[in-house]
FIDREN-904513 format. One record per atom (N, C-alpha, C): residue number from 1; residue in one letter; atom name; x, y, z. Coordinates in steps of 0.05 Angstrom, whole numbers. Layout:
<atoms>
<nr->NUM	rest->A	atom->CA	px->X	py->Y	pz->Z>
...
</atoms>
This chain:
<atoms>
<nr->1	rest->X	atom->N	px->-36	py->201	pz->218>
<nr->1	rest->X	atom->CA	px->-8	py->197	pz->217>
<nr->1	rest->X	atom->C	px->6	py->223	pz->219>
<nr->2	rest->X	atom->N	px->25	py->225	pz->237>
<nr->2	rest->X	atom->CA	px->38	py->251	pz->240>
<nr->2	rest->X	atom->C	px->68	py->247	pz->236>
<nr->3	rest->X	atom->N	px->81	py->268	pz->228>
<nr->3	rest->X	atom->CA	px->110	py->269	pz->227>
<nr->3	rest->X	atom->C	px->123	py->251	pz->206>
<nr->4	rest->X	atom->N	px->108	py->239	pz->188>
<nr->4	rest->X	atom->CA	px->119	py->223	pz->168>
<nr->4	rest->X	atom->C	px->130	py->196	pz->178>
<nr->5	rest->X	atom->N	px->120	py->186	pz->200>
<nr->5	rest->X	atom->CA	px->129	py->160	pz->211>
<nr->5	rest->X	atom->C	px->111	py->138	pz->200>
<nr->6	rest->X	atom->N	px->123	py->116	pz->190>
<nr->6	rest->X	atom->CA	px->106	py->93	pz->181>
<nr->6	rest->X	atom->C	px->91	py->81	pz->204>
<nr->7	rest->X	atom->N	px->66	py->72	pz->198>
<nr->7	rest->X	atom->CA	px->49	py->60	pz->218>
<nr->7	rest->X	atom->C	px->51	py->30	pz->215>
<nr->8	rest->X	atom->N	px->63	py->16	pz->235>
<nr->8	rest->X	atom->CA	px->65	py->-13	pz->232>
<nr->8	rest->X	atom->C	px->37	py->-26	pz->235>
<nr->9	rest->X	atom->N	px->33	py->-47	pz->219>
<nr->9	rest->X	atom->CA	px->8	py->-63	pz->220>
<nr->9	rest->X	atom->C	px->15	py->-92	pz->226>
<nr->10	rest->X	atom->N	px->-4	py->-107	pz->235>
<nr->10	rest->X	atom->CA	px->1	py->-135	pz->243>
<nr->10	rest->X	atom->C	px->-1	py->-153	pz->218>
<nr->11	rest->X	atom->N	px->22	py->-164	pz->209>
<nr->11	rest->X	atom->CA	px->22	py->-181	pz->185>
<nr->11	rest->X	atom->C	px->7	py->-208	pz->189>
<nr->12	rest->X	atom->N	px->1	py->-215	pz->214>
<nr->12	rest->X	atom->CA	px->-13	py->-240	pz->219>
<nr->12	rest->X	atom->C	px->-43	py->-236	pz->224>
<nr->13	rest->X	atom->N	px->-53	py->-213	pz->215>
<nr->13	rest->X	atom->CA	px->-82	py->-207	pz->218>
<nr->13	rest->X	atom->C	px->-93	py->-199	pz->191>
<nr->14	rest->X	atom->N	px->-98	py->-219	pz->173>
<nr->14	rest->X	atom->CA	px->-108	py->-213	pz->146>
<nr->14	rest->X	atom->C	px->-134	py->-196	pz->147>
<nr->15	rest->X	atom->N	px->-152	py->-203	pz->165>
<nr->15	rest->X	atom->CA	px->-177	py->-187	pz->166>
<nr->15	rest->X	atom->C	px->-172	py->-158	pz->174>
<nr->16	rest->X	atom->N	px->-155	py->-154	pz->193>
<nr->16	rest->X	atom->CA	px->-148	py->-127	pz->202>
<nr->16	rest->X	atom->C	px->-134	py->-111	pz->180>
<nr->17	rest->X	atom->N	px->-117	py->-124	pz->165>
<nr->17	rest->X	atom->CA	px->-103	py->-110	pz->143>
<nr->17	rest->X	atom->C	px->-123	py->-100	pz->122>
<nr->18	rest->X	atom->N	px->-143	py->-117	pz->115>
<nr->18	rest->X	atom->CA	px->-163	py->-109	pz->96>
<nr->18	rest->X	atom->C	px->-180	py->-86	pz->106>
<nr->19	rest->X	atom->N	px->-185	py->-85	pz->132>
<nr->19	rest->X	atom->CA	px->-201	py->-64	pz->144>
<nr->19	rest->X	atom->C	px->-185	py->-38	pz->146>
<nr->20	rest->X	atom->N	px->-159	py->-39	pz->151>
<nr->20	rest->X	atom->CA	px->-143	py->-15	pz->156>
<nr->20	rest->X	atom->C	px->-130	py->-3	pz->131>
<nr->21	rest->X	atom->N	px->-129	py->-18	pz->110>
<nr->21	rest->X	atom->CA	px->-116	py->-8	pz->85>
<nr->21	rest->X	atom->C	px->-137	py->-3	pz->64>
<nr->22	rest->X	atom->N	px->-133	py->17	pz->48>
<nr->22	rest->X	atom->CA	px->-151	py->23	pz->26>
<nr->22	rest->X	atom->C	px->-134	py->27	pz->1>
<nr->23	rest->X	atom->N	px->-147	py->23	pz->-22>
<nr->23	rest->X	atom->CA	px->-132	py->27	pz->-47>
<nr->23	rest->X	atom->C	px->-120	py->55	pz->-48>
<nr->24	rest->X	atom->N	px->-96	py->57	pz->-57>
<nr->24	rest->X	atom->CA	px->-81	py->82	pz->-58>
<nr->24	rest->X	atom->C	px->-61	py->85	pz->-35>
<nr->25	rest->X	atom->N	px->-65	py->70	pz->-13>
<nr->25	rest->X	atom->CA	px->-46	py->72	pz->9>
<nr->25	rest->X	atom->C	px->-19	py->61	pz->0>
<nr->26	rest->X	atom->N	px->2	py->73	pz->10>
<nr->26	rest->X	atom->CA	px->29	py->64	pz->4>
<nr->26	rest->X	atom->C	px->38	py->47	pz->28>
<nr->27	rest->X	atom->N	px->50	py->24	pz->23>
<nr->27	rest->X	atom->CA	px->59	py->7	pz->45>
<nr->27	rest->X	atom->C	px->88	py->-2	pz->40>
<nr->28	rest->X	atom->N	px->101	py->-9	pz->61>
<nr->28	rest->X	atom->CA	px->128	py->-21	pz->60>
<nr->28	rest->X	atom->C	px->125	py->-49	pz->71>
<nr->29	rest->X	atom->N	px->133	py->-69	pz->55>
<nr->29	rest->X	atom->CA	px->131	py->-97	pz->65>
<nr->29	rest->X	atom->C	px->158	py->-110	pz->64>
<nr->30	rest->X	atom->N	px->161	py->-131	pz->80>
<nr->30	rest->X	atom->CA	px->183	py->-149	pz->78>
<nr->30	rest->X	atom->C	px->171	py->-177	pz->79>
<nr->31	rest->X	atom->N	px->185	py->-195	pz->65>
<nr->31	rest->X	atom->CA	px->176	py->-223	pz->65>
<nr->31	rest->X	atom->C	px->200	py->-240	pz->73>
<nr->32	rest->X	atom->N	px->195	py->-266	pz->76>
<nr->32	rest->X	atom->CA	px->216	py->-284	pz->84>
<nr->32	rest->X	atom->C	px->237	py->-287	pz->62>
<nr->33	rest->X	atom->N	px->231	py->-279	pz->38>
<nr->33	rest->X	atom->CA	px->249	py->-282	pz->15>
<nr->33	rest->X	atom->C	px->259	py->-255	pz->4>
<nr->34	rest->X	atom->N	px->247	py->-233	pz->11>
<nr->34	rest->X	atom->CA	px->254	py->-207	pz->-1>
<nr->34	rest->X	atom->C	px->257	py->-186	pz->21>
<nr->35	rest->X	atom->N	px->276	py->-167	pz->16>
<nr->35	rest->X	atom->CA	px->279	py->-145	pz->35>
<nr->35	rest->X	atom->C	px->256	py->-125	pz->31>
<nr->36	rest->X	atom->N	px->258	py->-102	pz->44>
<nr->36	rest->X	atom->CA	px->237	py->-82	pz->43>
<nr->36	rest->X	atom->C	px->230	py->-74	pz->14>
<nr->37	rest->X	atom->N	px->205	py->-72	pz->9>
<nr->37	rest->X	atom->CA	px->194	py->-64	pz->-17>
<nr->37	rest->X	atom->C	px->172	py->-45	pz->-12>
<nr->38	rest->X	atom->N	px->171	py->-23	pz->-26>
<nr->38	rest->X	atom->CA	px->150	py->-3	pz->-24>
<nr->38	rest->X	atom->C	px->130	py->-7	pz->-47>
<nr->39	rest->X	atom->N	px->105	py->-10	pz->-39>
<nr->39	rest->X	atom->CA	px->84	py->-16	pz->-58>
<nr->39	rest->X	atom->C	px->59	py->1	pz->-53>
<nr->40	rest->X	atom->N	px->40	py->0	pz->-71>
<nr->40	rest->X	atom->CA	px->15	py->14	pz->-69>
<nr->40	rest->X	atom->C	px->-7	py->-6	pz->-67>
<nr->41	rest->X	atom->N	px->-26	py->-2	pz->-48>
<nr->41	rest->X	atom->CA	px->-49	py->-20	pz->-46>
<nr->41	rest->X	atom->C	px->-67	py->-15	pz->-70>
<nr->42	rest->X	atom->N	px->-72	py->-37	pz->-86>
<nr->42	rest->X	atom->CA	px->-89	py->-35	pz->-109>
<nr->42	rest->X	atom->C	px->-117	py->-44	pz->-103>
<nr->43	rest->X	atom->N	px->-119	py->-64	pz->-85>
<nr->43	rest->X	atom->CA	px->-146	py->-75	pz->-79>
<nr->43	rest->X	atom->C	px->-145	py->-90	pz->-52>
<nr->44	rest->X	atom->N	px->-167	py->-89	pz->-37>
<nr->44	rest->X	atom->CA	px->-170	py->-105	pz->-13>
<nr->44	rest->X	atom->C	px->-196	py->-120	pz->-15>
<nr->45	rest->X	atom->N	px->-196	py->-145	pz->-7>
<nr->45	rest->X	atom->CA	px->-220	py->-162	pz->-9>
<nr->45	rest->X	atom->C	px->-222	py->-179	pz->16>
<nr->46	rest->X	atom->N	px->-245	py->-178	pz->29>
<nr->46	rest->X	atom->CA	px->-250	py->-196	pz->51>
<nr->46	rest->X	atom->C	px->-257	py->-223	pz->40>
<nr->47	rest->X	atom->N	px->-246	py->-244	pz->54>
<nr->47	rest->X	atom->CA	px->-252	py->-272	pz->46>
<nr->47	rest->X	atom->C	px->-260	py->-287	pz->71>
<nr->48	rest->X	atom->N	px->-271	py->-311	pz->67>
<nr->48	rest->X	atom->CA	px->-278	py->-327	pz->91>
<nr->48	rest->X	atom->C	px->-254	py->-333	pz->109>
<nr->49	rest->X	atom->N	px->-230	py->-332	pz->97>
<nr->49	rest->X	atom->CA	px->-206	py->-339	pz->112>
<nr->49	rest->X	atom->C	px->-191	py->-314	pz->122>
<nr->50	rest->X	atom->N	px->-203	py->-291	pz->120>
<nr->50	rest->X	atom->CA	px->-189	py->-266	pz->129>
<nr->50	rest->X	atom->C	px->-191	py->-244	pz->109>
<nr->51	rest->X	atom->N	px->-172	py->-244	pz->91>
<nr->51	rest->X	atom->CA	px->-172	py->-222	pz->71>
<nr->51	rest->X	atom->C	px->-150	py->-227	pz->51>
<nr->52	rest->X	atom->N	px->-152	py->-212	pz->29>
<nr->52	rest->X	atom->CA	px->-133	py->-213	pz->8>
<nr->52	rest->X	atom->C	px->-125	py->-185	pz->0>
<nr->53	rest->X	atom->N	px->-99	py->-180	pz->-3>
<nr->53	rest->X	atom->CA	px->-89	py->-154	pz->-12>
<nr->53	rest->X	atom->C	px->-76	py->-157	pz->-39>
<nr->54	rest->X	atom->N	px->-81	py->-138	pz->-56>
<nr->54	rest->X	atom->CA	px->-67	py->-137	pz->-82>
<nr->54	rest->X	atom->C	px->-50	py->-111	pz->-80>
<nr->55	rest->X	atom->N	px->-24	py->-114	pz->-83>
<nr->55	rest->X	atom->CA	px->-6	py->-92	pz->-82>
<nr->55	rest->X	atom->C	px->8	py->-89	pz->-109>
<nr->56	rest->X	atom->N	px->15	py->-64	pz->-116>
<nr->56	rest->X	atom->CA	px->28	py->-60	pz->-142>
<nr->56	rest->X	atom->C	px->51	py->-41	pz->-139>
<nr->57	rest->X	atom->N	px->70	py->-43	pz->-157>
<nr->57	rest->X	atom->CA	px->93	py->-25	pz->-158>
<nr->57	rest->X	atom->C	px->87	py->-4	pz->-179>
<nr->58	rest->X	atom->N	px->100	py->19	pz->-177>
<nr->58	rest->X	atom->CA	px->97	py->39	pz->-198>
<nr->58	rest->X	atom->C	px->105	py->27	pz->-225>
<nr->59	rest->X	atom->N	px->93	py->36	pz->-246>
<nr->59	rest->X	atom->CA	px->100	py->24	pz->-273>
<nr->59	rest->X	atom->C	px->128	py->31	pz->-280>
<nr->60	rest->X	atom->N	px->141	py->12	pz->-294>
<nr->60	rest->X	atom->CA	px->167	py->16	pz->-305>
<nr->60	rest->X	atom->C	px->165	py->13	pz->-336>
<nr->61	rest->X	atom->N	px->182	py->27	pz->-350>
<nr->61	rest->X	atom->CA	px->181	py->26	pz->-379>
<nr->61	rest->X	atom->C	px->206	py->11	pz->-388>
<nr->62	rest->X	atom->N	px->203	py->-9	pz->-404>
<nr->62	rest->X	atom->CA	px->226	py->-24	pz->-415>
<nr->62	rest->X	atom->C	px->235	py->-9	pz->-440>
<nr->63	rest->X	atom->N	px->261	py->-8	pz->-444>
<nr->63	rest->X	atom->CA	px->272	py->6	pz->-468>
<nr->63	rest->X	atom->C	px->267	py->-10	pz->-493>
<nr->64	rest->X	atom->N	px->265	py->-37	pz->-491>
<nr->64	rest->X	atom->CA	px->261	py->-53	pz->-515>
<nr->64	rest->X	atom->C	px->233	py->-50	pz->-526>
<nr->65	rest->X	atom->N	px->213	py->-47	pz->-509>
<nr->65	rest->X	atom->CA	px->186	py->-46	pz->-519>
<nr->65	rest->X	atom->C	px->172	py->-20	pz->-515>
<nr->66	rest->X	atom->N	px->183	py->-2	pz->-499>
<nr->66	rest->X	atom->CA	px->171	py->23	pz->-492>
<nr->66	rest->X	atom->C	px->142	py->20	pz->-482>
<nr->67	rest->X	atom->N	px->138	py->-1	pz->-467>
<nr->67	rest->X	atom->CA	px->112	py->-6	pz->-455>
<nr->67	rest->X	atom->C	px->114	py->-4	pz->-425>
<nr->68	rest->X	atom->N	px->94	py->8	pz->-413>
<nr->68	rest->X	atom->CA	px->93	py->9	pz->-383>
<nr->68	rest->X	atom->C	px->86	py->-19	pz->-374>
<nr->69	rest->X	atom->N	px->101	py->-28	pz->-354>
<nr->69	rest->X	atom->CA	px->96	py->-55	pz->-343>
<nr->69	rest->X	atom->C	px->92	py->-53	pz->-313>
<nr->70	rest->X	atom->N	px->73	py->-67	pz->-303>
<nr->70	rest->X	atom->CA	px->66	py->-67	pz->-274>
<nr->70	rest->X	atom->C	px->69	py->-95	pz->-263>
<nr->71	rest->X	atom->N	px->82	py->-97	pz->-240>
<nr->71	rest->X	atom->CA	px->82	py->-123	pz->-226>
<nr->71	rest->X	atom->C	px->62	py->-120	pz->-204>
<nr->72	rest->X	atom->N	px->48	py->-142	pz->-198>
<nr->72	rest->X	atom->CA	px->28	py->-142	pz->-176>
<nr->72	rest->X	atom->C	px->37	py->-163	pz->-156>
<nr->73	rest->X	atom->N	px->30	py->-159	pz->-131>
<nr->73	rest->X	atom->CA	px->35	py->-177	pz->-110>
<nr->73	rest->X	atom->C	px->9	py->-184	pz->-96>
<nr->74	rest->X	atom->N	px->3	py->-209	pz->-94>
<nr->74	rest->X	atom->CA	px->-22	py->-218	pz->-80>
<nr->74	rest->X	atom->C	px->-14	py->-229	pz->-53>
<nr->75	rest->X	atom->N	px->-26	py->-219	pz->-32>
<nr->75	rest->X	atom->CA	px->-22	py->-229	pz->-5>
<nr->75	rest->X	atom->C	px->-47	py->-243	pz->3>
<nr->76	rest->X	atom->N	px->-45	py->-269	pz->7>
<nr->76	rest->X	atom->CA	px->-68	py->-285	pz->14>
<nr->76	rest->X	atom->C	px->-62	py->-303	pz->38>
<nr->77	rest->X	atom->N	px->-82	py->-310	pz->54>
<nr->77	rest->X	atom->CA	px->-77	py->-328	pz->77>
<nr->77	rest->X	atom->C	px->-65	py->-354	pz->66>
<nr->78	rest->X	atom->N	px->-45	py->-365	pz->80>
<nr->78	rest->X	atom->CA	px->-32	py->-390	pz->71>
<nr->78	rest->X	atom->C	px->-52	py->-413	pz->70>
<nr->79	rest->X	atom->N	px->-70	py->-415	pz->89>
<nr->79	rest->X	atom->CA	px->-91	py->-435	pz->89>
<nr->79	rest->X	atom->C	px->-113	py->-426	pz->108>
<nr->80	rest->X	atom->N	px->-134	py->-441	pz->110>
<nr->80	rest->X	atom->CA	px->-157	py->-433	pz->126>
<nr->80	rest->X	atom->C	px->-151	py->-432	pz->156>
<nr->81	rest->X	atom->N	px->-131	py->-446	pz->165>
<nr->81	rest->X	atom->CA	px->-125	py->-447	pz->194>
<nr->81	rest->X	atom->C	px->-102	py->-428	pz->201>
<nr->82	rest->X	atom->N	px->-90	py->-415	pz->182>
<nr->82	rest->X	atom->CA	px->-66	py->-400	pz->187>
<nr->82	rest->X	atom->C	px->-71	py->-370	pz->186>
<nr->83	rest->X	atom->N	px->-55	py->-355	pz->202>
<nr->83	rest->X	atom->CA	px->-57	py->-326	pz->201>
<nr->83	rest->X	atom->C	px->-34	py->-315	pz->185>
<nr->84	rest->X	atom->N	px->-16	py->-333	pz->174>
<nr->84	rest->X	atom->CA	px->5	py->-324	pz->157>
<nr->84	rest->X	atom->C	px->-5	py->-318	pz->129>
<nr->85	rest->X	atom->N	px->6	py->-298	pz->117>
<nr->85	rest->X	atom->CA	px->-1	py->-291	pz->90>
<nr->85	rest->X	atom->C	px->21	py->-297	pz->71>
<nr->86	rest->X	atom->N	px->15	py->-312	pz->50>
<nr->86	rest->X	atom->CA	px->34	py->-318	pz->29>
<nr->86	rest->X	atom->C	px->34	py->-295	pz->9>
<nr->87	rest->X	atom->N	px->57	py->-287	pz->-1>
<nr->87	rest->X	atom->CA	px->60	py->-266	pz->-20>
<nr->87	rest->X	atom->C	px->69	py->-278	pz->-47>
<nr->88	rest->X	atom->N	px->53	py->-273	pz->-67>
<nr->88	rest->X	atom->CA	px->60	py->-283	pz->-94>
<nr->88	rest->X	atom->C	px->64	py->-259	pz->-113>
<nr->89	rest->X	atom->N	px->86	py->-260	pz->-127>
<nr->89	rest->X	atom->CA	px->92	py->-238	pz->-146>
<nr->89	rest->X	atom->C	px->82	py->-247	pz->-174>
<nr->90	rest->X	atom->N	px->66	py->-229	pz->-186>
<nr->90	rest->X	atom->CA	px->56	py->-234	pz->-213>
<nr->90	rest->X	atom->C	px->70	py->-213	pz->-231>
<nr->91	rest->X	atom->N	px->92	py->-220	pz->-244>
<nr->91	rest->X	atom->CA	px->105	py->-200	pz->-261>
<nr->91	rest->X	atom->C	px->88	py->-193	pz->-285>
<nr->92	rest->X	atom->N	px->93	py->-170	pz->-297>
<nr->92	rest->X	atom->CA	px->77	py->-162	pz->-320>
<nr->92	rest->X	atom->C	px->87	py->-175	pz->-345>
<nr->93	rest->X	atom->N	px->110	py->-187	pz->-344>
<nr->93	rest->X	atom->CA	px->121	py->-200	pz->-368>
<nr->93	rest->X	atom->C	px->109	py->-228	pz->-370>
<nr->94	rest->X	atom->N	px->120	py->-244	pz->-388>
<nr->94	rest->X	atom->CA	px->110	py->-271	pz->-392>
<nr->94	rest->X	atom->C	px->121	py->-291	pz->-371>
<nr->95	rest->X	atom->N	px->136	py->-280	pz->-352>
<nr->95	rest->X	atom->CA	px->147	py->-298	pz->-331>
<nr->95	rest->X	atom->C	px->124	py->-308	pz->-313>
<nr->96	rest->X	atom->N	px->127	py->-333	pz->-303>
<nr->96	rest->X	atom->CA	px->106	py->-344	pz->-286>
<nr->96	rest->X	atom->C	px->106	py->-331	pz->-258>
<nr->97	rest->X	atom->N	px->83	py->-333	pz->-244>
<nr->97	rest->X	atom->CA	px->82	py->-322	pz->-217>
<nr->97	rest->X	atom->C	px->102	py->-336	pz->-199>
<nr->98	rest->X	atom->N	px->112	py->-322	pz->-179>
<nr->98	rest->X	atom->CA	px->132	py->-332	pz->-161>
<nr->98	rest->X	atom->C	px->124	py->-327	pz->-132>
<nr->99	rest->X	atom->N	px->125	py->-347	pz->-115>
<nr->99	rest->X	atom->CA	px->120	py->-342	pz->-87>
<nr->99	rest->X	atom->C	px->146	py->-330	pz->-75>
<nr->100	rest->X	atom->N	px->143	py->-307	pz->-62>
<nr->100	rest->X	atom->CA	px->166	py->-293	pz->-50>
<nr->100	rest->X	atom->C	px->165	py->-295	pz->-20>
<nr->101	rest->X	atom->N	px->152	py->-316	pz->-9>
<nr->101	rest->X	atom->CA	px->153	py->-321	pz->19>
<nr->101	rest->X	atom->C	px->127	py->-312	pz->34>
<nr->102	rest->X	atom->N	px->129	py->-311	pz->60>
<nr->102	rest->X	atom->CA	px->107	py->-302	pz->76>
<nr->102	rest->X	atom->C	px->112	py->-273	pz->85>
<nr->103	rest->X	atom->N	px->90	py->-259	pz->89>
<nr->103	rest->X	atom->CA	px->92	py->-231	pz->98>
<nr->103	rest->X	atom->C	px->102	py->-230	pz->126>
<nr->104	rest->X	atom->N	px->125	py->-216	pz->131>
<nr->104	rest->X	atom->CA	px->136	py->-215	pz->157>
<nr->104	rest->X	atom->C	px->132	py->-187	pz->170>
<nr->105	rest->X	atom->N	px->132	py->-166	pz->154>
<nr->105	rest->X	atom->CA	px->126	py->-139	pz->165>
<nr->105	rest->X	atom->C	px->110	py->-124	pz->144>
<nr->106	rest->X	atom->N	px->93	py->-106	pz->154>
<nr->106	rest->X	atom->CA	px->79	py->-88	pz->136>
<nr->106	rest->X	atom->C	px->74	py->-62	pz->151>
<nr->107	rest->X	atom->N	px->78	py->-40	pz->138>
<nr->107	rest->X	atom->CA	px->74	py->-13	pz->151>
<nr->107	rest->X	atom->C	px->62	py->5	pz->130>
<nr->108	rest->X	atom->N	px->41	py->21	pz->139>
<nr->108	rest->X	atom->CA	px->30	py->41	pz->122>
<nr->108	rest->X	atom->C	px->48	py->65	pz->122>
<nr->109	rest->X	atom->N	px->54	py->75	pz->99>
<nr->109	rest->X	atom->CA	px->71	py->99	pz->97>
<nr->109	rest->X	atom->C	px->53	py->124	pz->97>
<nr->110	rest->X	atom->N	px->63	py->146	pz->108>
<nr->110	rest->X	atom->CA	px->47	py->171	pz->108>
<nr->110	rest->X	atom->C	px->43	py->180	pz->79>
<nr->111	rest->X	atom->N	px->21	py->194	pz->75>
<nr->111	rest->X	atom->CA	px->15	py->206	pz->49>
<nr->111	rest->X	atom->C	px->35	py->227	pz->43>
<nr->112	rest->X	atom->N	px->41	py->231	pz->18>
<nr->112	rest->X	atom->CA	px->60	py->251	pz->10>
<nr->112	rest->X	atom->C	px->50	py->280	pz->15>
<nr->113	rest->X	atom->N	px->25	py->284	pz->11>
<nr->113	rest->X	atom->CA	px->13	py->310	pz->18>
<nr->113	rest->X	atom->C	px->-8	py->306	pz->38>
<nr->114	rest->X	atom->N	px->-9	py->323	pz->58>
<nr->114	rest->X	atom->CA	px->-28	py->320	pz->79>
<nr->114	rest->X	atom->C	px->-51	py->340	pz->76>
<nr->115	rest->X	atom->N	px->-75	py->331	pz->81>
<nr->115	rest->X	atom->CA	px->-98	py->350	pz->79>
<nr->115	rest->X	atom->C	px->-96	py->372	pz->100>
<nr->116	rest->X	atom->N	px->-107	py->395	pz->95>
<nr->116	rest->X	atom->CA	px->-106	py->416	pz->115>
<nr->116	rest->X	atom->C	px->-123	py->408	pz->140>
<nr->117	rest->X	atom->N	px->-113	py->417	pz->163>
<nr->117	rest->X	atom->CA	px->-127	py->410	pz->188>
<nr->117	rest->X	atom->C	px->-146	py->433	pz->195>
<nr->118	rest->X	atom->N	px->-165	py->426	pz->213>
<nr->118	rest->X	atom->CA	px->-185	py->446	pz->221>
<nr->118	rest->X	atom->C	px->-172	py->469	pz->238>
<nr->119	rest->X	atom->N	px->-150	py->463	pz->251>
<nr->119	rest->X	atom->CA	px->-138	py->484	pz->268>
<nr->119	rest->X	atom->C	px->-119	py->502	pz->253>
<nr->120	rest->X	atom->N	px->-116	py->498	pz->227>
<nr->120	rest->X	atom->CA	px->-99	py->516	pz->211>
<nr->120	rest->X	atom->C	px->-112	py->543	pz->208>
<nr->121	rest->X	atom->N	px->-96	py->564	pz->209>
<nr->121	rest->X	atom->CA	px->-108	py->591	pz->207>
<nr->121	rest->X	atom->C	px->-121	py->594	pz->179>
<nr->122	rest->X	atom->N	px->-144	py->606	pz->179>
<nr->122	rest->X	atom->CA	px->-157	py->611	pz->153>
<nr->122	rest->X	atom->C	px->-155	py->641	pz->147>
<nr->123	rest->X	atom->N	px->-151	py->648	pz->122>
<nr->123	rest->X	atom->CA	px->-149	py->676	pz->115>
<nr->123	rest->X	atom->C	px->-176	py->690	pz->119>
<nr->124	rest->X	atom->N	px->-175	py->714	pz->129>
<nr->124	rest->X	atom->CA	px->-200	py->729	pz->132>
<nr->124	rest->X	atom->C	px->-199	py->753	pz->114>
<nr->125	rest->X	atom->N	px->-222	py->761	pz->105>
<nr->125	rest->X	atom->CA	px->-224	py->785	pz->88>
<nr->125	rest->X	atom->C	px->-221	py->809	pz->105>
<nr->126	rest->X	atom->N	px->-205	py->828	pz->95>
<nr->126	rest->X	atom->CA	px->-202	py->853	pz->110>
<nr->126	rest->X	atom->C	px->-215	py->875	pz->94>
<nr->127	rest->X	atom->N	px->-227	py->893	pz->109>
<nr->127	rest->X	atom->CA	px->-241	py->915	pz->96>
<nr->127	rest->X	atom->C	px->-222	py->938	pz->91>
<nr->128	rest->X	atom->N	px->-224	py->949	pz->68>
<nr->128	rest->X	atom->CA	px->-207	py->971	pz->60>
<nr->128	rest->X	atom->C	px->-226	py->993	pz->51>
<nr->129	rest->X	atom->N	px->-221	py->1017	pz->62>
<nr->129	rest->X	atom->CA	px->-239	py->1039	pz->55>
<nr->129	rest->X	atom->C	px->-233	py->1048	pz->26>
<nr->130	rest->X	atom->N	px->-252	py->1060	pz->14>
<nr->130	rest->X	atom->CA	px->-249	py->1068	pz->-14>
<nr->130	rest->X	atom->C	px->-228	py->1089	pz->-19>
<nr->131	rest->X	atom->N	px->-220	py->1106	pz->2>
<nr->131	rest->X	atom->CA	px->-201	py->1127	pz->-2>
<nr->131	rest->X	atom->C	px->-172	py->1117	pz->1>
<nr->132	rest->X	atom->N	px->-168	py->1093	pz->8>
<nr->132	rest->X	atom->CA	px->-140	py->1084	pz->12>
<nr->132	rest->X	atom->C	px->-127	py->1075	pz->-13>
</atoms>
């Protein structure tokens, strides 16, 4: 990924998503019920029907309890014959899980820090004589 541009992925290919995403990847998703949301891939699992993604949001701390809370989103194939993925939100509170629609777009976001490339200049040791 170059230049900080998100890489679009096919939301109708559950198997491909599981192969292309790894835990720790940041993604931007939209669903039929929610606008853009930025999440982190927590888990990917291949299934007989394609694949399952578990996405999480960064933890938030509530002022009432001072506890870190995490919401998770499970993206699973709608059924065995469908390539659509249903997205269910599992809040960290006592609230019940909620279906937030089907996955309409997903894009991998570039990493915040990029590893050094092989073509980057490497420092070389220079020789200095003892009298300098």
